[in-house]
Each structure stands twice: as C-alpha cells, then as structure tokens.
BAVO-113105 format. One record per residue (C-alpha): residue in one letter; y, x, z. Coordinates in steps of 0.001 Angstrom, whole numbers, plus 500000, padded with zeros to 6 digits. Layout:
! BAVO-113105
+--------+--------+--------+--------+
| residu |  north |   east |     up |
+--------+--------+--------+--------+
|      a |      Y |      X |      Z |
...
+--------+--------+--------+--------+
END
This chain:
! BAVO-113105
+--------+--------+--------+--------+
| residu |  north |   east |     up |
+--------+--------+--------+--------+
|      m | 499958 | 500065 | 500157 |
|      t | 503383 | 501392 | 498890 |
|      l | 506743 | 500695 | 499901 |
|      e | 507454 | 499540 | 496021 |
|      q | 504745 | 497183 | 496548 |
|      l | 506380 | 495546 | 499716 |
|      r | 509609 | 495454 | 497933 |
|      i | 508279 | 493762 | 495146 |
|      f | 506183 | 491167 | 497456 |
|      l | 509287 | 490342 | 499257 |
|      a | 511372 | 489688 | 496220 |
|      v | 508505 | 487064 | 495192 |
|      a | 508129 | 485792 | 498555 |
|      e | 511858 | 484928 | 498931 |
|      r | 512035 | 483303 | 495603 |
|      e | 508670 | 482026 | 495036 |
|      h | 509150 | 482816 | 491526 |
|      m | 507837 | 486065 | 489512 |
|      t | 510301 | 485826 | 486980 |
|      r | 513272 | 485746 | 489003 |
|      a | 512029 | 488580 | 491421 |
|      a | 511404 | 490731 | 488195 |
|      e | 515093 | 490006 | 487357 |
|      a | 516323 | 490934 | 490574 |
|      l | 514318 | 494185 | 490599 |
|      h | 514966 | 495130 | 487068 |
|      l | 511381 | 495278 | 486285 |
|      t | 509058 | 493400 | 483889 |
|      q | 507121 | 490535 | 484916 |
|      s | 503984 | 492067 | 484203 |
|      a | 504916 | 494986 | 486541 |
|      v | 505549 | 492520 | 489302 |
|      s | 502490 | 490285 | 488784 |
|      a | 500270 | 493618 | 488681 |
|      a | 502013 | 494929 | 492072 |
|      i | 501151 | 491527 | 493750 |
|      s | 497533 | 491293 | 492396 |
|      g | 496863 | 494878 | 493276 |
|      l | 498038 | 494216 | 496769 |
|      e | 495763 | 491259 | 497150 |
|      a | 492781 | 493016 | 495619 |
|      r | 493082 | 495933 | 497555 |
|      h | 493346 | 494096 | 501049 |
|      g | 491238 | 491091 | 500122 |
|      v | 493823 | 488512 | 500828 |
|      r | 495616 | 485861 | 499028 |
|      l | 499247 | 486012 | 499522 |
|      f | 500243 | 483244 | 496905 |
|      d | 498896 | 480212 | 495370 |
|      r | 499093 | 479897 | 491749 |
|      l | 499894 | 476437 | 490779 |
|      g | 500246 | 476445 | 487144 |
|      r | 503566 | 478082 | 486271 |
|      r | 504612 | 477769 | 490109 |
|      i | 503763 | 480154 | 492887 |
|      l | 503764 | 479329 | 496709 |
|      l | 503466 | 481613 | 499557 |
|      t | 500070 | 481013 | 501640 |
|      d | 499904 | 481018 | 505448 |
|      d | 498528 | 484620 | 505176 |
|      g | 501507 | 485388 | 502949 |
|      r | 504238 | 484081 | 505353 |
|      t | 502532 | 485987 | 508238 |
|      f | 502529 | 489216 | 506104 |
|      m | 506030 | 488517 | 505164 |
|      a | 507705 | 489026 | 508628 |
|      e | 505641 | 492502 | 509005 |
|      a | 506626 | 493653 | 505392 |
|      r | 510324 | 493243 | 506177 |
|      k | 510021 | 495353 | 509518 |
|      v | 508518 | 497993 | 507606 |
|      l | 511305 | 498174 | 504737 |
|      d | 513822 | 497815 | 507848 |
|      q | 512466 | 501031 | 509183 |
|      a | 512057 | 502642 | 505868 |
|      e | 515563 | 502042 | 505315 |
|      t | 516574 | 503460 | 508791 |
|      a | 514675 | 506615 | 507863 |
|      e | 516598 | 506897 | 504399 |
|      a | 519870 | 506535 | 506174 |
|      l | 518870 | 509248 | 508512 |
|      l | 518283 | 511557 | 505459 |
|      l | 521310 | 510562 | 503703 |
|      d | 523327 | 511264 | 506857 |
|      l | 522531 | 514907 | 506442 |
|      a | 525327 | 515220 | 503940 |
|      r | 528842 | 515690 | 505265 |
|      e | 530540 | 512766 | 503550 |
|      p | 529541 | 509566 | 504908 |
|      r | 527547 | 507773 | 502566 |
|      g | 524365 | 505641 | 502184 |
|      r | 523865 | 502010 | 503136 |
|      l | 525654 | 500297 | 506022 |
|      r | 524208 | 496817 | 506762 |
|      v | 526836 | 494543 | 508841 |
|      h | 526085 | 491138 | 510142 |
|      a | 529086 | 489320 | 511519 |
|      s | 529711 | 485684 | 513249 |
|      q | 531729 | 483470 | 511015 |
|      t | 535384 | 483799 | 512476 |
|      v | 535089 | 487699 | 512550 |
|      a | 533776 | 487657 | 509124 |
|      s | 536119 | 485346 | 507562 |
|      h | 539444 | 486277 | 509297 |
|      w | 539271 | 489764 | 511094 |
|      l | 536692 | 492062 | 509356 |
|      p | 537397 | 492205 | 505640 |
|      q | 540442 | 494104 | 505811 |
|      r | 538713 | 496704 | 507742 |
|      l | 535852 | 496917 | 505501 |
|      m | 538080 | 497464 | 502487 |
|      t | 539764 | 500241 | 504560 |
|      l | 536119 | 501918 | 504799 |
|      h | 535616 | 501347 | 501117 |
|      e | 538741 | 503039 | 500255 |
|      r | 538127 | 505944 | 502607 |
|      h | 534440 | 506464 | 501911 |
|      p | 533498 | 505074 | 498431 |
|      g | 530015 | 506398 | 498810 |
|      i | 529020 | 504027 | 501493 |
|      e | 526931 | 500983 | 499922 |
|      l | 528376 | 498085 | 502088 |
|      s | 526603 | 494775 | 502674 |
|      l | 527938 | 491988 | 504871 |
|      a | 525807 | 488878 | 506089 |
|      t | 527254 | 485994 | 508142 |
|      g | 525675 | 483729 | 510733 |
|      n | 526615 | 482746 | 514389 |
|      t | 526869 | 485173 | 517450 |
|      a | 523146 | 484605 | 518321 |
|      g | 521909 | 485334 | 515038 |
|      v | 524083 | 488552 | 514752 |
|      a | 522831 | 489995 | 518104 |
|      e | 519288 | 489357 | 516925 |
|      a | 519584 | 491025 | 513567 |
|      v | 520934 | 494269 | 515499 |
|      a | 518144 | 494036 | 517975 |
|      l | 515415 | 493667 | 515257 |
|      g | 516910 | 496425 | 513151 |
|      a | 518130 | 494264 | 510161 |
|      a | 521528 | 494984 | 510742 |
|      d | 523208 | 498520 | 511595 |
|      l | 526467 | 496901 | 513332 |
|      g | 526930 | 493559 | 514248 |
|      f | 530408 | 491941 | 514881 |
|      v | 530472 | 488823 | 517490 |
|      e | 532904 | 486679 | 519272 |
|      g | 530873 | 485518 | 522155 |
|      e | 528260 | 486553 | 524918 |
|      v | 524964 | 488087 | 523564 |
|      s | 521698 | 487570 | 525584 |
|      q | 520244 | 491046 | 524160 |
|      g | 520975 | 493215 | 527130 |
|      d | 519925 | 496461 | 525732 |
|      l | 522505 | 496291 | 522904 |
|      l | 525731 | 498465 | 523267 |
|      r | 528743 | 496188 | 523183 |
|      q | 532408 | 497417 | 522445 |
|      s | 535562 | 495563 | 522541 |
|      v | 537361 | 495545 | 519080 |
|      a | 540097 | 492799 | 518940 |
|      r | 541263 | 489918 | 520946 |
|      d | 541271 | 486219 | 519817 |
|      w | 542058 | 482769 | 521503 |
|      l | 540775 | 479258 | 521101 |
|      v | 543413 | 476426 | 520549 |
|      l | 542860 | 472723 | 520483 |
|      v | 542845 | 471139 | 516916 |
|      a | 543578 | 467785 | 515986 |
|      s | 544826 | 465991 | 512558 |
|      v | 548519 | 465303 | 512270 |
|      d | 548258 | 461562 | 512792 |
|      h | 545865 | 461920 | 515896 |
|      p | 547193 | 460021 | 518947 |
|      l | 547309 | 463254 | 520932 |
|      a | 548915 | 465552 | 518405 |
|      h | 552427 | 464550 | 519692 |
|      k | 551688 | 464251 | 523362 |
|      d | 553878 | 466528 | 525485 |
|      s | 550591 | 467151 | 527581 |
|      i | 546980 | 466374 | 527533 |
|      s | 545004 | 465642 | 530511 |
|      h | 541370 | 465867 | 531535 |
|      e | 541054 | 462142 | 530869 |
|      d | 542291 | 462635 | 527334 |
|      l | 539754 | 465188 | 526660 |
|      m | 537080 | 462949 | 528034 |
|      a | 538144 | 459842 | 526159 |
|      e | 538160 | 461521 | 522651 |
|      r | 535398 | 462199 | 520158 |
|      w | 534725 | 465975 | 519599 |
|      v | 533433 | 468123 | 516651 |
|      l | 531994 | 471162 | 517819 |
|      r | 530341 | 474358 | 516352 |
|      e | 526441 | 474624 | 516581 |
|      p | 524608 | 476135 | 519461 |
|      g | 524447 | 479645 | 519099 |
|      s | 527985 | 479903 | 518023 |
|      g | 530282 | 482315 | 519714 |
|      t | 533060 | 479734 | 519251 |
|      r | 531178 | 476888 | 521134 |
|      a | 530012 | 479424 | 523890 |
|      e | 533578 | 480169 | 524654 |
|      f | 534888 | 476747 | 524672 |
|      e | 532009 | 475931 | 526952 |
|      g | 533106 | 478603 | 529176 |
|      w | 536528 | 477210 | 529230 |
|      l | 535397 | 473876 | 529969 |
|      v | 533910 | 475306 | 533300 |
|      t | 537295 | 476784 | 534270 |
|      q | 538773 | 473286 | 534171 |
|      g | 536304 | 471828 | 536087 |
|      l | 534575 | 470127 | 533203 |
|      s | 531305 | 470569 | 531267 |
|      l | 530173 | 469674 | 527548 |
|      a | 528364 | 466475 | 529223 |
|      d | 531917 | 465243 | 529998 |
|      l | 532797 | 465061 | 526496 |
|      q | 532069 | 462469 | 523628 |
|      v | 530636 | 464959 | 521005 |
|      a | 530001 | 463292 | 517813 |
|      i | 528500 | 466011 | 515931 |
|      a | 527848 | 469713 | 515891 |
|      l | 528462 | 471374 | 512626 |
|      p | 527310 | 474950 | 511323 |
|      s | 530772 | 476276 | 509907 |
|      n | 534399 | 476620 | 511013 |
|      e | 535219 | 475305 | 507632 |
|      a | 533236 | 472196 | 508248 |
|      v | 534668 | 471364 | 511530 |
|      l | 538197 | 471739 | 510349 |
|      s | 537453 | 469353 | 507448 |
|      a | 536027 | 466807 | 509978 |
|      v | 539163 | 467075 | 512069 |
|      t | 541456 | 466909 | 509070 |
|      h | 539871 | 463674 | 507668 |
|      g | 539036 | 461913 | 511050 |
|      r | 540171 | 461335 | 514521 |
|      y | 538521 | 464021 | 516094 |
|      l | 539119 | 466917 | 518367 |
|      a | 538007 | 470561 | 517895 |
|      a | 538320 | 473757 | 519770 |
|      l | 538381 | 476668 | 517090 |
|      s | 539894 | 480225 | 516699 |
|      h | 543593 | 480278 | 516054 |
|      r | 542765 | 482785 | 513257 |
|      t | 540461 | 479847 | 511462 |
|      i | 543115 | 477347 | 511427 |
|      a | 546311 | 479376 | 510820 |
|      s | 546547 | 478314 | 507062 |
|      a | 545820 | 474814 | 507648 |
|      a | 548435 | 474617 | 510545 |
|      q | 551030 | 476122 | 508363 |
|      a | 550382 | 473745 | 505445 |
|      g | 550735 | 470823 | 508031 |
|      w | 547271 | 469527 | 507898 |
|      v | 546565 | 469801 | 511542 |
|      r | 548307 | 470174 | 514865 |
|      t | 547232 | 473031 | 517418 |
|      r | 547839 | 473410 | 521178 |
|      a | 546938 | 476473 | 523164 |
|      l | 544122 | 476059 | 525709 |
|      p | 545471 | 477978 | 528749 |
|      g | 543136 | 480874 | 529616 |
|      a | 540895 | 480369 | 526481 |
|      q | 540947 | 483937 | 525521 |
|      r | 538164 | 485895 | 524171 |
|      t | 537052 | 489223 | 522848 |
|      f | 535632 | 490464 | 519294 |
|      s | 533026 | 493019 | 519871 |
|      v | 530784 | 495238 | 517807 |
|      l | 527235 | 495423 | 518601 |
|      s | 524892 | 498401 | 518079 |
|      d | 521481 | 499570 | 519313 |
|      p | 521494 | 502756 | 521295 |
|      r | 517971 | 503531 | 520442 |
|      r | 518783 | 504141 | 516866 |
|      h | 520437 | 506928 | 515189 |
|      r | 524284 | 506527 | 514705 |
|      t | 524883 | 507527 | 510912 |
|      r | 528073 | 508984 | 509472 |
|      a | 528598 | 505400 | 507933 |
|      m | 528338 | 503655 | 511142 |
|      a | 530829 | 506249 | 512958 |
|      a | 533168 | 505779 | 509983 |
|      l | 533338 | 502043 | 510273 |
|      l | 533514 | 502275 | 514174 |
|      e | 536497 | 504471 | 513823 |
|      i | 538335 | 502245 | 511935 |
|      v | 537554 | 499068 | 513976 |
|      t | 538195 | 500682 | 517296 |
|      a | 541548 | 502329 | 515872 |
|      d | 542854 | 498485 | 516196 |
|      q | 542458 | 498652 | 519995 |
|      g | 546129 | 499455 | 520218 |
|      p | 548900 | 496716 | 519594 |
|      a | 547131 | 495493 | 516427 |
|      a | 544029 | 494500 | 518240 |
|      g | 545983 | 492468 | 520958 |
|      n | 548563 | 491230 | 518553 |
|      s | 548377 | 487147 | 518113 |
|      n | 549017 | 486667 | 514482 |
+--------+--------+--------+--------+
END
C-alpha cells in the first residue's frame, strides 16, 4: 500500500465518482480504477460497491477512510518537516478558523503572509470553534483560530485580538429604539442563535450567566450554522440575536439593522497549536504576523 494509493482512494471516496476523482488528481480514469482495484485485491477487501456507472463506499470503505486520512495527515506533517529545513518559509500551511475570525479578521493577515512568503501554500477551512479545535488536535490543521473556549486542554492557546458581542435587531423591531432594555425584554422576545459548538454562542451563554440569566430563560426560535444566516433571519423578521460587532458592521452601516452593546460581552480571538507537533517556519511566520497585532491594532474596536 502506497501513499499514492491512499490519496487516490480518498479522492474517490470523497466524491464517490471515478471520473471526478481522476480529474481532481490529474490522472486518467484507468489509473485511478487500477489503483483502487489493486488496493482491494492486495488486501482482500471490497472498499466500493459498483452499481452500474455509480460507485458507493462500503461499510469497510468508510472505516478505512478515517484511517487513510490520518496516515496522509501524518505524511504531510513529515513532508512539512523536511521542507522546513530550507531557510525561506515554504511548504503547505493548513489553517482552520471559526467563521467570525475567518470572515472578518484573518484574511488580511493571510494576505500579508502570502506577500512576505509566496513560497507558502496556504489553505483555509472554516467551521465552528469546536470543529477547529478538533482539527488541530487530530493533526488535520497546523494552526486554528477561534473565538470561544475549547475543551482540548492539551492545545496551546494564544490571544491575538479582541472582539465583543452586540445585540442585533431589525430597524423596525420594537426594542430597536428603546433607551434601555431590561431582562424582561430579553426574555419576552424570540431569538435566533448560532449552533452549539459556535464560539459566538458560547460567549453569549457566558454573558447571560453574568446577567443572572441562562439560555433556558430565552425564547429561542432557531439555531443557524452561520453568522450570515442569523443576520438574514434578524433582518427579515422580528428576532433578536447576539453577534460579533465585526459581523454586522456593514449591515449596521447600511441601516439594515440596529445594534446595542452588551455590557461586558468582550471576548478574545485566539490561535491554537499542538505542542506535540513540530512548529514549521511557515507556522512561525504566520504567528509572527498575527501576534504583532497585540498592540493597539488588536484591541482597537473597528
């Protein structure tokens, strides 16, 4: 079994399509088919069911898929270590980030990295805070950027910027123009929240505790998997939400929503890394850029 066979297997497994996998790998369909057949024949296992022109993963194939991905992640780590022997930072840098960070804070820093070190091949994946932390812990990400607490206590966590949550409502919401909002107001209205595992949601739940409230005290209409979805629901309906001020800045400036500060609802953007893994020059280069913002820029509330 070779790494190339594993790469081909994963490409086919993720797409459940030989032709599309071949196109993604820049190989012929016959080469992809031969690699899969060879893998199955050598180990006496069926990884795919062939149903006419379709292929589907078998249960054995799904089990093997997780292990194959781990092996390739480890191989990429070894390759990164070899590439790091060069003086100039280069090689692949896999970054995962929670949505608020990925959309509103991280892009300009990644562009700075590219301008300084064009030899680094960057990839960015987004998810919620829990998913990002898991990716770093499993070795699927070299660095993770999050906005909430994480449960993986063995990860290194370093503050890189500050943020705060605001209450968001449509411009015609009854609370949009009130001078002050009471706990009773908060409990009487319907809410749209981010999904469990989101740093934004976790921080909001923590803020509620400081106010002597809990999520159970609110009328939660729905939980949505992105900031954009929450903002859209608030803009077009009579709901309240708590989102990062960075997320709603454009909508507020355009007059689509009204916002109100949540006293004390400040939080920290952090970068996660695994201390058990080699810190490449590419990782160090990005860390240098993001930690440089710990001066006035990091705490600035733009």
